[in-house]
C-alpha positions as protocol buffer text, in pm:
chain_id: "A"
residue {
  index: 1
  type: PHE
  ca { x: 3588 y: -13689 z: 1613 }
}
residue {
  index: 2
  type: SER
  ca { x: 3331 y: -13737 z: 1269 }
}
residue {
  index: 3
  type: GLY
  ca { x: 3419 y: -14091 z: 1247 }
}
residue {
  index: 4
  type: VAL
  ca { x: 3394 y: -14192 z: 1574 }
}
residue {
  index: 5
  type: ALA
  ca { x: 3049 y: -14038 z: 1563 }
}
residue {
  index: 6
  type: MET
  ca { x: 2931 y: -14262 z: 1226 }
}
residue {
  index: 7
  type: LEU
  ca { x: 3078 y: -14523 z: 1391 }
}
residue {
  index: 8
  type: PHE
  ca { x: 2823 y: -14508 z: 1654 }
}
residue {
  index: 9
  type: GLY
  ca { x: 2531 y: -14487 z: 1382 }
}
residue {
  index: 10
  type: ASP
  ca { x: 2601 y: -14873 z: 1273 }
}
residue {
  index: 11
  type: THR
  ca { x: 2834 y: -15016 z: 1532 }
}
residue {
  index: 12
  type: VAL
  ca { x: 2740 y: -15389 z: 1449 }
}
residue {
  index: 13
  type: ARG
  ca { x: 2827 y: -15385 z: 1090 }
}
residue {
  index: 14
  type: ASN
  ca { x: 3099 y: -15141 z: 1151 }
}
residue {
  index: 15
  type: LEU
  ca { x: 3275 y: -15366 z: 1412 }
}
residue {
  index: 16
  type: LEU
  ca { x: 3252 y: -15680 z: 1185 }
}
residue {
  index: 17
  type: ASN
  ca { x: 3361 y: -15519 z: 861 }
}
residue {
  index: 18
  type: SER
  ca { x: 3705 y: -15642 z: 788 }
}
residue {
  index: 19
  type: ILE
  ca { x: 3763 y: -15314 z: 595 }
}
residue {
  index: 20
  type: PHE
  ca { x: 3701 y: -15129 z: 878 }
}
residue {
  index: 21
  type: TRP
  ca { x: 3933 y: -15322 z: 1131 }
}
residue {
  index: 22
  type: ILE
  ca { x: 4226 y: -15287 z: 768 }
}
residue {
  index: 23
  type: LYS
  ca { x: 4165 y: -14912 z: 836 }
}
residue {
  index: 24
  type: MET
  ca { x: 4223 y: -14904 z: 1163 }
}
residue {
  index: 25
  type: ILE
  ca { x: 4532 y: -15062 z: 1182 }
}
residue {
  index: 26
  type: LEU
  ca { x: 4646 y: -14814 z: 913 }
}
residue {
  index: 27
  type: VAL
  ca { x: 4587 y: -14536 z: 1097 }
}
residue {
  index: 28
  type: VAL
  ca { x: 4784 y: -14678 z: 1393 }
}
residue {
  index: 29
  type: VAL
  ca { x: 5081 y: -14807 z: 1139 }
}
residue {
  index: 30
  type: GLY
  ca { x: 5023 y: -14463 z: 961 }
}
residue {
  index: 31
  type: ILE
  ca { x: 5042 y: -14246 z: 1306 }
}
residue {
  index: 32
  type: LEU
  ca { x: 5399 y: -14450 z: 1451 }
}
residue {
  index: 33
  type: VAL
  ca { x: 5533 y: -14442 z: 1147 }
}
residue {
  index: 34
  type: ALA
  ca { x: 5465 y: -14034 z: 1132 }
}
residue {
  index: 35
  type: ILE
  ca { x: 5599 y: -13953 z: 1442 }
}
residue {
  index: 36
  type: ALA
  ca { x: 5922 y: -14129 z: 1350 }
}
residue {
  index: 37
  type: PHE
  ca { x: 5958 y: -13945 z: 1076 }
}
residue {
  index: 38
  type: THR
  ca { x: 5914 y: -13640 z: 1227 }
}
residue {
  index: 39
  type: THR
  ca { x: 6163 y: -13748 z: 1489 }
}
residue {
  index: 40
  type: SER
  ca { x: 6398 y: -13815 z: 1256 }
}
residue {
  index: 41
  type: MET
  ca { x: 6386 y: -13559 z: 1080 }
}
residue {
  index: 42
  type: ARG
  ca { x: 6424 y: -13307 z: 1321 }
}
residue {
  index: 43
  type: ARG
  ca { x: 6740 y: -13478 z: 1372 }
}
residue {
  index: 44
  type: GLN
  ca { x: 6859 y: -13454 z: 1033 }
}
residue {
  index: 45
  type: VAL
  ca { x: 6811 y: -13098 z: 1048 }
}
residue {
  index: 46
  type: THR
  ca { x: 7000 y: -12993 z: 1341 }
}
residue {
  index: 47
  type: ALA
  ca { x: 7246 y: -13239 z: 1236 }
}
residue {
  index: 48
  type: ASN
  ca { x: 7356 y: -13127 z: 874 }
}
residue {
  index: 49
  type: GLY
  ca { x: 7102 y: -12841 z: 766 }
}
residue {
  index: 50
  type: GLU
  ca { x: 6891 y: -12910 z: 462 }
}
residue {
  index: 51
  type: VAL
  ca { x: 7056 y: -13259 z: 283 }
}
residue {
  index: 52
  type: VAL
  ca { x: 6730 y: -13493 z: 278 }
}
residue {
  index: 53
  type: GLY
  ca { x: 6820 y: -13830 z: 174 }
}
residue {
  index: 54
  type: GLY
  ca { x: 6688 y: -14122 z: -45 }
}
residue {
  index: 55
  type: GLY
  ca { x: 6561 y: -14283 z: 280 }
}
residue {
  index: 56
  type: THR
  ca { x: 6375 y: -13986 z: 342 }
}
residue {
  index: 57
  type: LYS
  ca { x: 6209 y: -13880 z: 57 }
}
residue {
  index: 58
  type: ALA
  ca { x: 6119 y: -14227 z: 17 }
}
residue {
  index: 59
  type: THR
  ca { x: 5918 y: -14240 z: 328 }
}
residue {
  index: 60
  type: ALA
  ca { x: 5784 y: -13902 z: 315 }
}
residue {
  index: 61
  type: ILE
  ca { x: 5605 y: -14070 z: -46 }
}
residue {
  index: 62
  type: PHE
  ca { x: 5548 y: -14419 z: 192 }
}
residue {
  index: 63
  type: LEU
  ca { x: 5322 y: -14175 z: 375 }
}
residue {
  index: 64
  type: VAL
  ca { x: 5147 y: -13998 z: 158 }
}
residue {
  index: 65
  type: ILE
  ca { x: 5015 y: -14332 z: -5 }
}
residue {
  index: 66
  type: LEU
  ca { x: 4972 y: -14485 z: 332 }
}
residue {
  index: 67
  type: TRP
  ca { x: 4710 y: -14236 z: 432 }
}
residue {
  index: 68
  type: CYS
  ca { x: 4582 y: -14165 z: 35 }
}
residue {
  index: 69
  type: VAL
  ca { x: 4492 y: -14606 z: 90 }
}
residue {
  index: 70
  type: ILE
  ca { x: 4347 y: -14532 z: 469 }
}
residue {
  index: 71
  type: MET
  ca { x: 4085 y: -14233 z: 278 }
}
residue {
  index: 72
  type: ALA
  ca { x: 4018 y: -14547 z: -12 }
}
residue {
  index: 73
  type: CYS
  ca { x: 3959 y: -14758 z: 315 }
}
residue {
  index: 74
  type: GLY
  ca { x: 3715 y: -14552 z: 455 }
}
residue {
  index: 75
  type: ARG
  ca { x: 3499 y: -14513 z: 136 }
}
residue {
  index: 76
  type: TRP
  ca { x: 3520 y: -14879 z: 89 }
}
residue {
  index: 77
  type: ILE
  ca { x: 3351 y: -14919 z: 435 }
}
residue {
  index: 78
  type: ALA
  ca { x: 3045 y: -14864 z: 284 }
}
residue {
  index: 79
  type: TYR
  ca { x: 3011 y: -15064 z: -21 }
}
residue {
  index: 80
  type: ALA
  ca { x: 3174 y: -15369 z: 126 }
}
residue {
  index: 81
  type: PRO
  ca { x: 2944 y: -15681 z: 222 }
}
residue {
  index: 82
  type: ALA
  ca { x: 2859 y: -15692 z: 537 }
}
């Protein structure tokens, strides 16, 4: 909610900023991957207990890195040329 308030502070500059749009795309991708990951984890836990495969670990690491990149984009928006 705070991001929406900040967007209205300088709307035109933010909407013309390519870093802003990259961040928004990454947020949508992050949400979709997190939902798919959670659904997959629920199926794995009910199917075979505590076994965690390499793909699960790789997806978890990818999600952590993705959210770190999203945070970095958020910081970078202020410094990107408009």
